[in-house]
N, C-alpha and C positions, 0 to 999 in steps of 0.2 A: 576287749582286744576283738573277738572276733564282729562285735558290733560295729567297733571301727572298721574292721576290714571287709564285713559285708558294705556298709556307704560307701566307701573307697570303689569297692568293685560294682556298684549299680552307677555311682558316679562317673568312674573310668565306661562303661558299658554305653550310660548316656553321650556322652562325649563323643563315643566312636560312632553310634546312632547318629547322632546332630551333624558331626563331620561326615556319614555315607550318602545323609540324607540333600546335603548343599550340594557334593558334585554327585548327586545321580544324575545321568546323561535326562535332556528332555525330549521325551518324543515329537514326532513331525505336527503333529495336532498343538502340540505347548508350543510349540519353537518359532519365532521370529528369527527370520534371515534374511539379508540385502535380496538374494534369487527372492525370497517370497514375496518381498516387498515390491519389485521389479515383474517379475515374470507370472503371477499370478492374479485373479481380480478379488482376492480373497478381502483384503481392506478399500478396494473400492466405496466411497460414498452415492446414494442417490442425492439429487438435488432435485429441487422445485423448479424448471428452468425460465429465467426472464418473465417473470410476471409482470403485467401492466392489468394496473387498474384502470376499468372504462366506468360509464353509468352513474358518473359522481357516486361511486364506490359501492353502486350495489351488483356491478358483476366484476370478475377478472379474466385475462385471457392467460394462458402460457405456452410453451411451441411443446406439442409430443410430435413423436415419432410416426408417423402413417403405416398402416398397418398394409395398404396397397403398394407404396412406394416405401419400403423397410429403409433406402436409407434419407429421406427426405425426412422434412416436418411440416407440419400443419398447424396453424394456428386455432386453438379451442377456447369457449368461452364456456364461462359456468358462474351460475346465478351464487351472489354471496351468501345469502339466507337458505337457497333453496335449493343448492347444488347441482343443480341443472344442466347437465351439460352440453354444448352445442358443439360442432362445427365451425368454425366459423371463416375459413382460409382453410379450403381443402388443400391437399398438394398438387389435386389435379387442375385446381385452376390455376398454378404458379408454373405450369408449361407452355415455355414461349412458344409460337406461330413458328413449324416447321421441323419441331424439335420432339424428341420420345419424354425427356428427363424434367422433373420439375427443377426449378430455381432451389438451392440450398441456402436456407433462411440463417444468416449468420445473427442480422437482428433487425429488428421491422421500428416501425414509427406511424401511427394513424396521423391522418389529419384532421385537424380539430371539430371538423363535423361528421368525422366517421366513414367519409363517400370514396373517398382514397389510400389507400398502403405503400408505403416507401418500406421497400427491401432491400435489405444492403445481403449481399453477395459474393462471392470468386475473391474473398478479400485478402490482402497482402499487408505481411507487418512493418510499420513506421519504429523503426526503435524497439520499444517494448512493446506497446500493441497494434493489434489489428485497426489500422483507421483507415486502410487506403483499400475500394474495394470497385464492384456495380456497384448501381442502383436502377430498381424497377419502378415503376409505382403499376400498383393494380388497381385498374376505374371498380368498385367491389359492382356499382348496378350492371353496367355493361357486360363488365367480367374482361374486358380490354388491360392487356399485358402490355404494358409498351418499357423498352428503357431508355433510361437519359442518360446523356451527352455519349449518342451512338458514333461521334465519331472523331471522339477522343481517345487515346490510347485505354487499352482496357487495363480495369484494375487499378486507375489513375482515380477516381471521385472520391473524396473527401466531405465527412461533415451536411452531406445532405438536409434540408431541411424545409418543410411547407413553408411556403409565404400564409402570412393571419387572412386572408382571404381562400386560401387552398387552391387558388388557381396557378401558382408556381412553384418551383421548387429551385432553391439555389444552393452551390454544390461547390468546392474548389477540385481542381484540375492542374499539378502539374506548376502550384504557386499565383495560380490566379481565379479569381471569382468570376463564375456564371451563372445566369438567372436563365429556366428554361420556361416555356410556357406549357401547361400540359396540351390545351386543349390543339392546340394548332404545331408543337412540340420544337419549335424556334427556339434558338439557341441564341443568346449574348451576350458576348465576353463581356466584362464590366473592369479587369486589369486587364494588360496587357504586358507590363513590365517584370512579369514575374520570370525567375531564372532558379536556378539551385543558391544564388545569396543571396536574395534579392525575392522577399517571402511575404505573399499579400494572403489573409486569408487563411493562417494555418503559422507555427513556430517553429523558430531553431530549436537545437538541440539542445541547448540550457534552459527553455523557458519551458520545453517542454518534461523534461527529467524535475525541473526545481518549483517548478509555479504547476504544475500538473496542466499547464498551458496548449493545448490541441485546437478546439472548433475555434479558430479567429475570426467569427463573423457574428453578425446579430441583425434581424430584422426589424424595420421599426415596427408599434403597434398597428401601424396603417399601413405598411407592406407601401410606403412611398419609398423608403430606403434601406441601403445594408451598409451597416457601418463594419468596419474591418481591421485588424492590425496590419501594418505593414512590417515585416523585420528585414533591417539591412544588415545581412552578414558579410558586407564585401570585405570589411576590416579587419575579419575575424579570420587566425588563422590559421590553416589545418592541420590537423595531426591525422600519419598514415599508419593506418596498422598494415600489414603484410601479410595476403595469403601466400603461404608456401606450398599451397596441398591440391590447389582445385584443376592447375596446368604446370605442365613441364617448366614453364618460366614463373615465376613469382610476380605478383601484382600489388600494387598500393590500392588500399579503400580509404579516402580522404574523410574525415568526418571534422567539421566545423564546430569546432570544440576551444573554448575562450577560458587557457587557465588562470588562476587564480594573480591576480595582479592585472592580469589582459586587459584592455579596454570591452565592456559590455556591447553586443551588437546595438546599434541605433532600433529606437520601434516607437511610428508614429501609427494617432487613431486617424482614417480617413473614413469620409462618408459621400456615398454615393448616391446624387439622384436618379431614382430610375427610367423618370418622364426624360428628366432632358440630359441624364448617363452625364454630366457634372460631377468630378468630385469636391470636397471641400474638406480640409487639414484640419484636425481640432488644435488651436494655437496654446497648449499644454504648456507653462512658464517651466525653465530649465534645460538643462543642458540632457540630450538627450541620449545620449552614451553615456551618461552618469545617472541615470538613472533608469527605473522599470515602470512598465505600465501592465499589470498583471491580471487585470480586470475590468469590465464595461458592463453596465444594463444601462437598457431606455428606462424612461421613465415611465407611469403607466397612462397611457393614453395620450403622450403628447412625444414632439422629437427630441426632448432633451435628452442627452446620454452623461448618466453616472461615472467615472473612471475613477480608479482607486489608480494611484501614483508612489511609489516609492522611494527614497533615495539608494545609492548605489550599497551605502553601508547598512540599508534595511533596519534602521532605526528612527525613523522619520517617513511616516504615512499620511498622506493626503488624497482626497476626495473632491476633485473635479466636478461642477456642473458643467456640461457642455453645448452653448448652443451651436445645432448644428446646420442652422441656415450658416450662421457668422462666423461662426468655430470659437468662439469667444468661450472661453474656461472662467472660472468662477469658484474659488475655494469654499466649500460649506462646512470641511471637518478635517481636524487632524491630529495624528497623534504622534508622539514622542518615546522612545526606551533610552534607557542605557543599558540593555543588552540589543537583542533584536523585534521586530515586530513582523508576527504573522500576518499575511494579506489574507483578506476575510475571504474563504472560498465560494466560489458561485452559488454554490446551494443553501449558501446558510446565508446568503444577501437577499432578502424578500423586499415584497413591497406590502406595505401594510395600511389601511381606513383609505384605500379607495388611491392609494397611492402620492398620499400626505406625509410619509413617514415611511423609514427603509430597516430591516432588522442589522445587525453590528455585533460580531463576537469582538470581545476583547479582553486582555489581561490587565487592562489600565488599572482594576482595584486590587490587585494580587491574589485574580481571581480568572479563568473563564467562564465569562457572561456571555449573557445573549440581553442587547438594546433595543432600545426602537428610539431611532434618529430622524427628528424632523429633517425633511428634503430640504431645506434651506439651512441644517446643521444646527440650530438654534436651542429646539428642547430635546432632551434628551431624558430615559426614563428606562433604568434597570430592570428587566423580563425576572431572570433566574436567579431571583432572590437565594441567599442561604452561603455559608462558607462550603461551597463545592464547583468543582471546573463541570461544564456543560463540555460533553468530550465531542458531542457530533451534535447537529441540528436533526432534527428527522421532517420535520412538516409544522407549518405553521398556519396556523388556518386562521382566520381573520374574522370569518362570517360565527365562528363558535367561541373565538375569543382565546384560543389557547396555542402556546408554543410546547410543544414534545420535544425531548431530547435526552441522550443519553448520559446520565451521569452516575456514580458509585461513592458518595461522598464518605462511605464509612470501611469501605475495602477496594484498594487500588487495584486489583488482580480480578475482578468481577465488572461486569456493567449491567446497567437495569436502565427502564424505560420510566422517564420523570416529564411533569407537565407545568405547564407555570401559567397564570392568568395576565394575560398581553395588556388589556386594558387600567387593569386594578392592581392595587397592592394584592399581594398573596405570596407566602413558600412555597415552592416546590413540591410537588406530594407524586410522590410514586405508585408506579402503576403498576409495577410487574409484583407480582406474587412474593411475599416474604419466604413459600415456601420452595420456592425454586431459586438458592442462590449457584451462582457461576454467571454463562457469559447470554445476553439476551438482544438481538439486534431484530430491527420489524423494517416492514416497509407500508406504512400509514396509508390509507385510503385519503382522499380529499374529502375535508370534512373531519378527520379524525374519530370516523366511528367503526371502522373493522381496520384491520392489519394484518400484514402476514408474519408470525412469529420464528424467530428461531432460536431453539432454545439450546446451550451445550454449556458442559466444563469438560473439566483435564480428560474425566473419567468417563464422560457420558456422549456417543456422538451426535451430531445436530438431532434436532424433532424441529418439524416446520408444522406451525397449526394456524388457521384462522383464527381469528379470534375479534369479538365485538371489544369496543371501547367506549369507556372506560374500567367497565368494570374486569374488563379481562379473562370473558368467561370465551371456553374453547367449543368454535361452530363446528367445527371439522379438524382433523387430526386430517395433513398431506404427505406427510414423509417421515418414514419412523427411525430407519433404519436398523430395522432389526437384524437385518445379517450380520451386520456388523457385530451388534450389541452378544447376539448368540455364538460369534466368533471367540469374544471375549472373555466368556466361561470357560471355554478349552485351551485357554492361553495360559501358558504359566506366569504370567505378571503380576506384581501389587500396585494396588492404587497409588494415583502422583497423588504427594502431600505438598502439601504447603507453609510453610514457616517464614518466623522474621525474625533478624538479628539484628543487633547494635552491634557497631563497630567501635575504635578505641579515640573515631574523630564525633561519637555522638550523636552518627549518621545512621538512619534504622533503615535496612532491603528490606524487603520484600522477595521471598524469593520458592521455590519451587523443586523439590526432589521426589528421583526416581530409583530405588533401592531395588536390589535383587530378589528374584522371586524367594530364594532361598535366607533370608537376611538374616543371619543370625549376631545380637548387639553386642556377645561378649568375640566378637574376629573386628578386626581393623581392614577396613576393603578401601581400594583405590577410588578416587574421584575425579571424575571429568567435567569440569565447567565449560556450560555454554556460554556462549556472552554475543553481547553486541554493545548495547552502551553509548550511542549516541542517538543526538534528539528525534532521530527516524522511527524509532521503534519497541514495543516492549517488550521483554521475552518469559519473564512470570506471565502467566496470565491463565485464569482459568478457563480457560476456553479447548475447544475440541485442534490439535494438531495435527496434519500428517507425521509431520519429525519425530511429536512424541513416540512412536511406531520404533524407528530407528535406536531412541533414544532405550526403548524397552526391549531390544534384542542385545547393545549395549551391557544394561542390566545384567538381560539372563546370561553373561557372559564373565560375569561379577564385579561389574563397575556402578557405583554412585555414580547417579548422570544430575547436574543442579546446575541452576539458575539461577540470576538474582539480577534486579534493577536497581543501576547506581540513581545518585543525582544523575541531571539533565535527560533523562529519559521521560517519554512521555506520558508518566503515569503521572492522573487525575488526584492532585497531592499539590498544587497550588501552583504559580508561577515562582516564586522562589526557588523550590525545588527545582521545576526545570531549567530554571536560567540563571542557574550559579552556576554553571560550565559552562559561560558565555568567557569567547579568549583563552578558554584553558579543557579544549576536547585533546584527549591524550593523556592529559595529565590528572584532573579531579575523579574521572571517570574511572582510570586506571587503579587510581590509590583506592577510591570504594569499593572495586573488585575485589584490590587485592586487600586490603586489611577484612573485606569481609569472609577473606577465605580463611585468616589465619586465625578468625573465631570460628571456624567450621572446623579447623584442623585440630581443633580445642576437643571436640567431638570425643565418646568413647572409641565408637566404631571407624574412626575415620584414620587412615594412615597418612601421617601427614609427612609422608616422605615419597607417596606415589601420587604427584596430584598433577593430571593435566588439563588441557585448557582448548578450546575450537571455536570458530567462529568465520562469520562467511561476512564480505565486504565492510561496514565499520566494523564487524567483530573480527573479521581476519585482522585490518590495526588493529584492536584492541587486543587480539593474542601475541601481537608481534609484542606489542607494548607490555604486555605482564610478564610474557618470556627476558624480554632483555631490562624491564624495571625492576624486576622482583624475581630474579632466577632463582634463590635462594628457596624459593614458596613454587613452583612451576618449574616441572622435569621436562616436559614434553609436551609441545604446542602441534597444531595442525591448521593453517591459515589460509583462507579461502580468499581469491582475489581482492587481498588487502591495498587498501593505500598505503605505501609504505613512506612518502612524502607529501603533507598537505600539499606542500606548493604546484605539487601534479593534479590537484583534482581540477574542478571545475567554481568560476569564479563566484557564480549565484549560490550555491550551497555552504564551499568554506567561510567566504566575505562573510555571508550571515552570521557566523554562531563564531567567529573567529576575528574578523575585523580587518582592516585592510592593510596591507603591507608595507607599504612609504608611513605607517603609523608605529604598526606594532608585527613586524616581521619577527623577532626573536621567540612571539608567544609562536607562531607558525611552526619552526624551528623546534622550539621545547616539546611541542605535542606531537612531530612527530616519527614514528617508530624508528627510522634507521639513522636517527641521532643518536641510540643507544643499543643499535647492534652490536659494535664491539662487548657489551656486555652477556652474549650467548652463551647458555654452559649446557641446557637440557638439550634435546630432541628436538627440532622443529624440518618439519614438511611444507611444504609453502605449495599452494595451488592456483592454477593461475591461466585463463581463457587467453590465448591470443589476439584474439577477434573481442574482444571485449572493448568497448565504444564508451562504455562507463567509466568504471577503472581501467585506466589502460598497463598493458604488460609491461609497459615503460616501468611501473611500479617493482616489481617482479626483479626485473633486470635491474634496476639501479640498489634495492636489496642485495642481491647474488653478488653484484660489485664489492657493495661494501661489506659484507661476511665474507669475502675471500681476501678482503684485503687485510682482514684480523685474522685470517688463518682458520675460522671458522666451518665445520663440518655440519653438513643439511640433507637435507633432500628437496629435488624440484616435481612437482608433475604438472606439465604442462597441457594443456589442453586447444590443440589445433585448431583456428578459428571461430571457437566457440565465446560468446558473450560473457555477460556477467550473471547469467544463469547457468550456465555450462550446461545446459541440458539437449544443443540441437545437436543430432549426428545420431546414428542408429547405437544401442546401449550406452549411451553415457552417463547419465544420472546414477545407472545401475553400476557402472567403472567407479566411476567418483566415488559413492558410495563402500564399494567394496572396497577401494583404495584406505582410503580415512579409516574403515576396520582394523585392516590387516595393520596398518601400520600403527595404531591404535594399541594391537593386542602386542606387537613386536617390542613398544617402546615403553610401552605403559602396562606391568604385569598383572593380572586380571585376577579377582578373590581374592576372598577372606583369610587370614590372618590370623 
C-alpha cells in the first residue's frame, strides 16, 4: 500500500513538474515575437549578391558595398580557382560628370566583349517588379559614363540590351522601342504607335502576371533586326481601384484587367529592319484575340524566328518557324493535352548542335521531361530519362554534352542537382551529395565546370559555396549565415518535422509540422493549418523560409503548425498528380486538405475541437473553402487576399486551370468559396488590400455581402491602397502579422490540455 502511495506521489509530482515546465515563460533570448521579427535584424540572412560568371567560368563578379561610398555598390571580380579579388568597377567610376555621388547599381549587364557595362539604376516598380528605370553605359577603357535616353522621361526605360556587335543599345520607353548608337548617342525611335493600351516591346498586366512575360523584344543574331511583341489592350476593360486616402477627394486607378470570360488582348509580333526601318508582321495563323504568343527566339545565326503559340484554353501548343523577311509562318511542332499545357520558359528553350536542335520541356509522357527537337520538328529525343520530373533546367552545355537540371524523384519536399547526357542514351545522375538531404539551388558556369551552390533545409539557414562539377567539391564557402545558426541555439524551438499521410481517398500527401518547444505527447494541442493548394506553389518544402519564424512564434504560444500539399500543387510527383485538379480548383484541393486534416485529428496529441486554418491568395481562397465546405472540422480561419469568386480573377490563369465559361461555367461556380459562404459556422478574419491589382478588393466586398445576406458574423481588416503583398507603407507587415497573431490567440485557444 505504501509502495502504491509512493508511486502515485512520484507520478503526481512528475505530472506537476511537466505542467510547470510547459508553461514556464520564455526569456527574451528564447522568444520569437512579431515585434522582434520586424523591428530587429536578428533573423536577417546574408546573401551572395547578383553573381555573374565571366571568362568562361574562370572568374565571377559580385556586387559589394563600397568602403569609400557606403551607400554605393561596386563590381568585384574573383578568380574561381585562385580566389583573387579585384575591384573591377569602383564606385568612383560611376560618378556622372558634374555630380558627387556614384550611381547606385540595381542591376548590370556586360557587353559580350566586356568593353562596356550597362547599369540599371533609379528604378521604379511596374506591378510586381522594378523593371523601369534609368540606364547608363560605362565604356571601360576610356572611363566615359553616359546616360541612355537622355531626352526621354526619367525612370522610363525598360529592358535595355546591347546589340550583338556591342555598338548599340535597344530599350523600351512609354511602350515604344528605341535604339541608341553608343558612339554618337543618336537615338532612333523604331515604333511610334505606343500608348497605354497599344503596347510595343513589353506586355500588359495579364501577360506579365501569368506568362512571366516582361521583356518584349529581341535582337537578331546579326544585329540587323529587332523583333518585338505588340499587345493591343484597347478592348480590355479597366478595373478601377479607388484611392481614398492620398488626397481630400478620392481618385480612380485603372488597371487593364481581362476577367474570366473576357476576350484576351490581341497580340502580334513585328520585325523591324534597322537599315530600312520597315516593319514586317509575322503571319501566324489564328484569331489573335483567341490565342497567346508567350515566347519567341531567333534561330542560331539566322534571321528566322521560332514562336510559341497556345490557344485560349491553353491545351494546344504550336511552334511556328517564321521567315522574318516575308512573315510566312510554318508549323514545326505541336502538342495537345486533356488538361493544360505549360508554355516552355525562355530559360528552358535553348539551341543545341549549332542551332540544328532546340531543347523542349513537356509532360506528354506523364513526367516533366527535357527533349531535344530538330528545328524542323521531325526528330525528337528524350534527354532526362527515368520516372522523374525535371523541376527546372539550369544549364545546357552543348560542348560538354550534358543537361543540368533540378529533380527529386524520391522525396518531393526536397530538390537536387542531376545531369543527363544530351547526345547519347543514359540515365540521369545525381550530382548533389547524398550526405546533404534538403534543398539545393545552383548557378552553373558556362560549360558546367563550376557552380555557385546554395543549400538549406527547413532547419538550417542557407549556405552558399563555390564548387567544382561534376565532383561537387567545395572550392570556397562564400556565405555561412553563422549568425542565424548561433541564434537558433538560443531560441526555444523544436526542429521542423516532415511526415506523410494517406487519406480515405487513398491520396498520399507530404506534410510539415512545427511543435511547441515544450511539447508533451500526453496532451492535446490546437492545430493551425497553413494552406495554398493551387498549381502555383508547394508549401511543404524542406528549405529555409522566413515564414517559418512566425510559425515558430505561434508554436511557442502552444500551437501545432502544419502544412500539407494536396493534388494539383507543383510537387515533382508526375503529371497525374499535378493535373488531376483540372476544372476542379476549390473542390479536389479542399477535399484533400480536409481529408488530410481528418487523419491528423486522429493523432493522440491533436485536439480535434481546436482546428484552425490560414492562407494567402490561393491559400486565402482555400481557407474560405475549408471553413465553408467543412465547418465541422475548421473552427477558425484567417483568409488573406482571397479569390472569393473565380469569375472575378484574370482569364489567363483561371481559364488555364478551369476551362472556358462558355463550356463549363458551373465548374467555376462550384469551385468558388462564395457559393458556400452560407455554411460558415466558425470564426473568420478576412484581410485584403484595397489597392490589390491582382486579386481585386471586389472579392472581399462580394463575400462580405454574401455573408451579411446569411447573417454570418465575421471580422474584416482592409489595408488601404496596399497591393497583393500587403507590405507598402510604414509598419504594414508588422501590423498584419500582429493582427493575425492576436486574432488566432483570441479565437483558437492556445496550449496543450
